[in-house]
C-alpha positions in Angstrom: -50.0 -37.9 -25.6 -53.8 -38.8 -24.7 -54.3 -38.1 -27.9 -51.5 -41.0 -29.1 -53.3 -43.5 -26.7 -56.9 -43.1 -27.9 -56.1 -43.4 -31.2 -54.1 -46.5 -30.5 -57.3 -48.0 -28.9 -59.4 -46.9 -32.3 -56.7 -48.7 -34.2 -57.3 -51.8 -31.7 -61.2 -51.5 -31.5 -61.3 -51.2 -35.4 -59.0 -54.3 -35.8 -62.0 -55.7 -34.6 -63.9 -55.2 -37.5 -63.3 -56.9 -40.4 -65.4 -54.9 -42.7 -63.3 -51.8 -42.8 -60.1 -53.3 -43.0 -59.1 -51.0 -45.5 -60.0 -47.7 -43.7 -58.4 -48.9 -40.3 -54.7 -49.3 -42.9 -55.4 -45.7 -43.9 -55.7 -44.4 -40.3 -52.8 -46.2 -38.9 -51.0 -44.8 -41.6 -52.8 -41.5 -40.8 -51.4 -42.3 -37.1 -47.5 -43.0 -37.6 -47.4 -40.3 -39.7 -48.9 -38.2 -36.4 -46.2 -39.8 -34.5 -44.0 -38.7 -36.4 -44.9 -35.0 -36.4 -45.1 -35.0 -33.0 -41.6 -36.5 -32.7 -40.0 -34.1 -35.2 -41.5 -31.2 -33.4 -40.6 -31.7 -29.6 -36.7 -31.1 -30.9 -37.9 -27.9 -31.9 -40.0 -26.8 -29.1 -36.8 -27.4 -27.0 -34.5 -26.1 -29.0 -34.7 -22.5 -28.2 -34.8 -23.3 -24.4 -31.4 -25.5 -24.5 -30.1 -22.5 -26.6 -31.3 -19.9 -24.3 -30.0 -22.1 -21.0 -26.5 -22.1 -22.7 -26.2 -18.3 -23.4 -27.4 -17.5 -20.0 -24.2 -20.1 -18.6 -22.2 -18.2 -20.9 -22.7 -14.8 -20.0 -22.2 -15.7 -16.2 -19.3 -17.0 -16.9 -18.0 -14.3 -19.0 -19.5 -11.9 -15.9 -17.8 -13.5 -13.4 -14.5 -13.6 -15.3 -14.8 -9.6 -15.8 -15.2 -9.2 -12.2 -11.8 -11.5 -11.3 -9.9 -9.6 -14.1 -11.3 -6.2 -12.3 -10.6 -7.9 -9.0 -6.6 -8.7 -10.0 -6.1 -5.1 -11.6 -7.3 -3.3 -8.8 -5.0 -5.9 -6.2 -2.5 -5.4 -8.8 -2.3 -1.3 -8.4 -2.4 -1.6 -5.1 0.3 -3.8 -4.8 2.5 -1.5 -7.3 1.2 1.3 -4.7 2.4 -0.4 -2.3 5.9 -1.1 -3.3 6.1 2.6 -4.5 5.7 4.1 -1.2 7.6 1.6 0.4 10.9 2.1 -1.5 9.6 5.9 -1.3 10.1 5.6 2.4 13.1 3.9 2.5 15.0 6.2 0.2 14.0 8.9 2.5 14.7 7.0 5.2 18.5 6.2 4.2 18.9 9.8 3.0 17.7 10.9 6.5 20.2 8.6 8.3 23.1 9.2 5.7 22.7 12.9 6.9 22.4 11.9 10.7 25.5 9.8 10.1 27.1 12.9 8.7 26.4 15.1 11.7 27.4 12.6 14.3 30.4 12.2 12.8 30.8 16.1 12.6 29.7 16.1 16.4 32.4 13.0 16.8 35.2 15.7 15.5 34.1 18.8 17.3 34.0 16.9 20.6 37.5 15.3 20.1 38.7 18.9 19.2 36.7 19.9 22.7 38.5 17.2 24.4 41.6 18.6 23.4 41.4 21.7 24.0 39.7 21.0 27.7 42.9 18.9 28.2 45.1 22.1 26.7 43.1 24.4 29.7 44.0 21.8 32.1 47.4 21.8 31.7 47.3 25.6 31.5 45.1 25.5 34.5 47.7 23.2 36.1 50.5 25.5 35.3 48.2 28.8 36.4 47.8 26.9 39.4 51.3 26.4 40.1 52.8 30.1 39.2 49.7 31.5 42.0 51.4 28.5 44.7 54.5 29.7 43.8 53.5 33.5 44.8 51.6 32.5 47.3 48.3 33.4 46.4 45.2 32.9 48.4 43.6 29.5 49.0 40.5 31.3 48.3 41.6 32.2 44.5 42.3 28.4 44.2 39.6 27.4 45.6 37.3 29.3 42.9 39.4 28.0 40.1 38.9 24.3 41.2 35.0 24.7 41.7 35.1 26.5 38.2 37.2 23.5 36.5 34.9 20.9 38.8 31.6 22.6 36.8 33.1 22.6 33.7 34.4 19.6 33.4 31.0 18.1 35.2 28.9 20.1 32.2 31.1 18.6 29.8 30.3 15.2 30.9 27.3 15.1 31.1 26.9 16.6 27.7 29.1 13.5 26.5 27.0 11.0 27.4 24.4 12.7 26.2 25.5 13.4 22.8 26.4 9.9 22.9 23.0 8.4 23.3 21.3 7.3 19.9 18.1 6.0 19.0 17.3 2.9 16.5 13.7 3.8 16.1 11.2 4.9 12.6 11.8 7.7 10.8 10.1 10.2 13.0 12.0 9.3 16.1 15.3 9.7 13.7 14.1 13.3 12.7 13.7 14.4 16.5 16.7 12.8 17.2 18.0 14.6 14.1 16.9 18.0 15.1 17.9 17.9 19.1 21.5 17.0 18.0 21.6 20.2 15.9 20.5 22.2 18.8 23.2 20.2 20.8 25.6 20.9 17.8 25.0 24.7 18.6 25.3 24.6 22.2 28.7 22.3 22.2 29.7 25.0 19.8 29.3 28.0 22.1 30.4 26.0 24.7 34.1 26.0 22.4 33.9 28.9 21.9 33.6 30.3 25.5 36.8 27.7 26.3 38.5 28.9 23.4 38.1 32.7 24.8 39.0 31.3 28.9 42.1 29.4 27.1 43.3 32.5 25.2 42.5 34.7 28.9 44.4 31.9 30.9 47.1 31.7 28.5 47.3 36.0 28.8 47.3 35.5 32.5 49.9 33.3 32.5 52.2 35.2 30.0 51.5 37.9 32.5 52.2 36.0 35.3 55.4 34.8 33.6 56.3 37.8 32.6 56.1 39.8 36.6 58.7 36.6 37.2 
Protein backbone atom coordinates (compact mmCIF):
# COMPACT_ATOMS: atom_id res chain seq x y z
CA UNK A 1 0.00 0.00 0.00
CA UNK A 2 2.92 2.43 0.65
CA UNK A 3 4.13 1.72 -2.84
CA UNK A 4 0.71 2.62 -4.21
CA UNK A 5 0.67 5.96 -2.32
CA UNK A 6 4.12 6.76 -3.56
CA UNK A 7 3.02 6.00 -7.10
CA UNK A 8 -0.02 8.30 -6.73
CA UNK A 9 2.28 11.09 -5.47
CA UNK A 10 4.54 10.68 -8.47
CA UNK A 11 1.51 10.90 -10.72
CA UNK A 12 0.42 14.21 -9.15
CA UNK A 13 3.92 15.67 -9.49
CA UNK A 14 4.14 14.52 -13.09
CA UNK A 15 0.85 16.25 -13.97
CA UNK A 16 2.46 19.61 -13.23
CA UNK A 17 5.11 18.99 -15.86
CA UNK A 18 3.56 19.69 -19.27
CA UNK A 19 6.64 18.55 -21.14
CA UNK A 20 6.37 14.88 -19.88
CA UNK A 21 2.60 14.42 -20.36
CA UNK A 22 2.93 11.35 -22.51
CA UNK A 23 5.26 9.63 -20.08
CA UNK A 24 2.89 10.38 -17.22
CA UNK A 25 -0.02 8.76 -19.06
CA UNK A 26 2.05 5.63 -19.59
CA UNK A 27 3.12 5.63 -15.94
CA UNK A 28 -0.53 5.95 -14.89
CA UNK A 29 -1.47 2.97 -17.04
CA UNK A 30 1.34 0.97 -15.46
CA UNK A 31 0.19 2.03 -11.96
CA UNK A 32 -3.41 0.90 -12.56
CA UNK A 33 -2.10 -2.34 -14.00
CA UNK A 34 -0.03 -2.91 -10.86
CA UNK A 35 -3.09 -2.16 -8.69
CA UNK A 36 -5.11 -4.71 -10.62
CA UNK A 37 -2.38 -7.29 -10.11
CA UNK A 38 -2.25 -6.52 -6.35
CA UNK A 39 -6.03 -6.86 -6.06
CA UNK A 40 -5.98 -10.17 -7.93
CA UNK A 41 -3.13 -11.49 -5.76
CA UNK A 42 -4.74 -10.66 -2.38
CA UNK A 43 -7.59 -13.24 -2.63
CA UNK A 44 -5.06 -15.85 -3.73
CA UNK A 45 -3.04 -15.19 -0.57
CA UNK A 46 -6.04 -15.32 1.78
CA UNK A 47 -7.67 -18.28 0.05
CA UNK A 48 -5.49 -21.05 1.57
CA UNK A 49 -5.77 -19.49 5.04
CA UNK A 50 -9.58 -19.49 4.90
CA UNK A 51 -9.57 -23.04 3.53
CA UNK A 52 -7.30 -24.20 6.39
CA UNK A 53 -9.58 -22.60 9.00
CA UNK A 54 -12.60 -24.29 7.45
CA UNK A 55 -10.86 -27.68 7.47
CA UNK A 56 -9.87 -27.21 11.12
CA UNK A 57 -13.46 -26.36 12.05
CA UNK A 58 -14.75 -29.40 10.16
CA UNK A 59 -12.18 -31.64 11.88
CA UNK A 60 -13.19 -30.30 15.32
CA UNK A 61 -16.88 -30.88 14.60
CA UNK A 62 -16.13 -34.37 13.32
CA UNK A 63 -14.09 -35.22 16.44
CA UNK A 64 -16.84 -33.87 18.71
CA UNK A 65 -19.43 -35.94 16.84
CA UNK A 66 -17.28 -39.08 17.20
CA UNK A 67 -16.82 -38.46 20.95
CA UNK A 68 -20.55 -37.92 21.44
CA UNK A 69 -21.29 -41.08 19.45
CA UNK A 70 -18.89 -43.13 21.61
CA UNK A 71 -20.38 -41.64 24.77
CA UNK A 72 -23.91 -42.52 23.61
CA UNK A 73 -22.74 -46.05 22.77
CA UNK A 74 -21.18 -46.50 26.22
CA UNK A 75 -24.33 -45.17 27.89
CA UNK A 76 -26.46 -47.54 25.80
CA UNK A 77 -24.25 -50.51 26.71
CA UNK A 78 -24.42 -49.53 30.39
CA UNK A 79 -28.20 -49.19 30.22
CA UNK A 80 -28.60 -52.58 28.53
CA UNK A 81 -26.31 -54.17 31.14
CA UNK A 82 -28.33 -52.65 33.98
CA UNK A 83 -31.61 -53.83 32.44
CA UNK A 84 -30.18 -57.35 32.00
CA UNK A 85 -28.89 -57.51 35.57
CA UNK A 86 -32.16 -56.13 36.93
CA UNK A 87 -34.20 -58.68 34.95
CA UNK A 88 -31.94 -61.53 36.07
CA UNK A 89 -32.14 -60.42 39.71
CA UNK A 90 -35.95 -60.20 39.52
CA UNK A 91 -36.14 -63.66 37.95
CA UNK A 92 -33.96 -65.20 40.67
CA UNK A 93 -35.93 -63.41 43.35
CA UNK A 94 -39.23 -64.65 41.86
CA UNK A 95 -37.96 -68.22 41.75
CA UNK A 96 -36.77 -67.97 45.33
CA UNK A 97 -40.09 -66.43 46.36
CA UNK A 98 -41.93 -69.32 44.66
CA UNK A 99 -39.80 -71.87 46.52
CA UNK A 100 -40.37 -70.00 49.75
CA UNK A 101 -44.14 -69.94 49.18
CA UNK A 102 -44.21 -73.66 48.37
CA UNK A 103 -42.23 -74.46 51.49
CA UNK A 104 -44.53 -72.24 53.55
CA UNK A 105 -47.57 -74.03 52.13
CA UNK A 106 -46.02 -77.39 52.95
CA UNK A 107 -45.24 -76.17 56.44
CA UNK A 108 -48.83 -75.00 56.89
CA UNK A 109 -50.09 -78.43 55.90
CA UNK A 110 -47.67 -80.06 58.32
CA UNK A 111 -48.75 -77.62 61.01
CA UNK A 112 -52.39 -78.54 60.38
CA UNK A 113 -51.56 -82.21 60.74
CA UNK A 114 -49.64 -81.34 63.87
CA UNK A 115 -52.70 -79.56 65.29
CA UNK A 116 -54.94 -82.50 64.43
CA UNK A 117 -52.47 -84.85 66.03
CA UNK A 118 -52.31 -82.62 69.10
CA UNK A 119 -56.10 -82.60 69.31
CA UNK A 120 -56.22 -86.36 69.00
CA UNK A 121 -53.45 -86.63 71.56
CA UNK A 122 -55.42 -84.39 73.90
CA UNK A 123 -58.49 -86.56 73.49
CA UNK A 124 -56.47 -89.65 74.26
CA UNK A 125 -54.89 -87.85 77.18
CA UNK A 126 -58.29 -86.96 78.59
CA UNK A 127 -59.51 -90.51 78.20
CA UNK A 128 -56.35 -91.79 79.77
CA UNK A 129 -56.70 -89.32 82.62
CA UNK A 130 -60.33 -90.34 83.10
CA UNK A 131 -59.39 -94.02 83.33
CA UNK A 132 -56.65 -93.15 85.79
CA UNK A 133 -59.20 -91.23 87.87
CA UNK A 134 -61.61 -94.15 87.72
CA UNK A 135 -58.92 -96.54 88.88
CA UNK A 136 -57.95 -94.03 91.58
CA UNK A 137 -54.41 -93.63 90.38
CA UNK A 138 -51.97 -91.55 92.27
CA UNK A 139 -52.03 -87.75 92.02
CA UNK A 140 -48.34 -87.75 91.21
CA UNK A 141 -48.86 -89.53 87.88
CA UNK A 142 -51.63 -87.09 86.98
CA UNK A 143 -49.40 -84.12 87.85
CA UNK A 144 -46.59 -85.50 85.70
CA UNK A 145 -48.94 -86.00 82.74
CA UNK A 146 -50.43 -82.54 83.11
CA UNK A 147 -46.96 -81.00 83.34
CA UNK A 148 -45.87 -82.86 80.22
CA UNK A 149 -49.01 -81.74 78.43
CA UNK A 150 -48.42 -78.09 79.39
CA UNK A 151 -44.82 -78.33 78.25
CA UNK A 152 -45.81 -79.78 74.89
CA UNK A 153 -48.50 -77.14 74.42
CA UNK A 154 -46.01 -74.38 75.26
CA UNK A 155 -43.47 -75.77 72.79
CA UNK A 156 -46.17 -75.99 70.13
CA UNK A 157 -47.28 -72.41 70.77
CA UNK A 158 -43.72 -71.06 70.57
CA UNK A 159 -43.12 -73.05 67.40
CA UNK A 160 -46.30 -71.72 65.80
CA UNK A 161 -45.43 -68.12 66.64
CA UNK A 162 -41.94 -68.55 65.26
CA UNK A 163 -43.09 -70.34 62.08
CA UNK A 164 -45.74 -67.74 61.24
CA UNK A 165 -43.20 -64.91 61.31
CA UNK A 166 -42.40 -63.71 57.79
CA UNK A 167 -40.00 -61.12 56.47
CA UNK A 168 -40.42 -58.92 53.41
CA UNK A 169 -36.79 -58.10 52.80
CA UNK A 170 -34.34 -58.35 49.88
CA UNK A 171 -33.11 -61.54 48.24
CA UNK A 172 -30.40 -62.27 50.83
CA UNK A 173 -32.85 -61.95 53.72
CA UNK A 174 -35.32 -64.13 51.85
CA UNK A 175 -32.60 -66.73 51.33
CA UNK A 176 -31.82 -66.68 55.05
CA UNK A 177 -35.49 -67.13 55.89
CA UNK A 178 -35.66 -69.98 53.40
CA UNK A 179 -32.75 -71.79 55.08
CA UNK A 180 -34.15 -71.18 58.55
CA UNK A 181 -37.53 -72.45 57.41
CA UNK A 182 -35.94 -75.70 56.23
CA UNK A 183 -34.32 -76.16 59.62
CA UNK A 184 -37.57 -75.42 61.42
CA UNK A 185 -39.39 -77.86 59.18
CA UNK A 186 -36.93 -80.59 60.15
CA UNK A 187 -37.46 -79.80 63.82
CA UNK A 188 -41.23 -79.82 63.39
CA UNK A 189 -41.04 -83.13 61.53
CA UNK A 190 -39.03 -84.56 64.39
CA UNK A 191 -41.58 -83.30 66.90
CA UNK A 192 -44.33 -84.73 64.71
CA UNK A 193 -42.64 -88.13 64.71
CA UNK A 194 -42.11 -87.96 68.46
CA UNK A 195 -45.74 -87.04 68.99
CA UNK A 196 -46.85 -89.89 66.72
CA UNK A 197 -44.82 -92.25 68.85
CA UNK A 198 -46.32 -90.75 71.99
CA UNK A 199 -49.83 -91.10 70.54
CA UNK A 200 -49.21 -94.72 69.70
CA UNK A 201 -47.87 -95.24 73.19
CA UNK A 202 -50.90 -93.60 74.78
CA UNK A 203 -53.20 -95.55 72.52
CA UNK A 204 -51.57 -98.81 73.57
CA UNK A 205 -51.80 -97.80 77.21
CA UNK A 206 -55.47 -96.96 76.71
CA UNK A 207 -56.11 -100.30 75.11
CA UNK A 208 -54.27 -102.05 77.93
CA UNK A 209 -56.30 -100.19 80.54
CA UNK A 210 -59.53 -100.98 78.72
CA UNK A 211 -58.48 -104.60 78.48
CA UNK A 212 -57.77 -104.81 82.20
CA UNK A 213 -61.05 -103.06 83.08
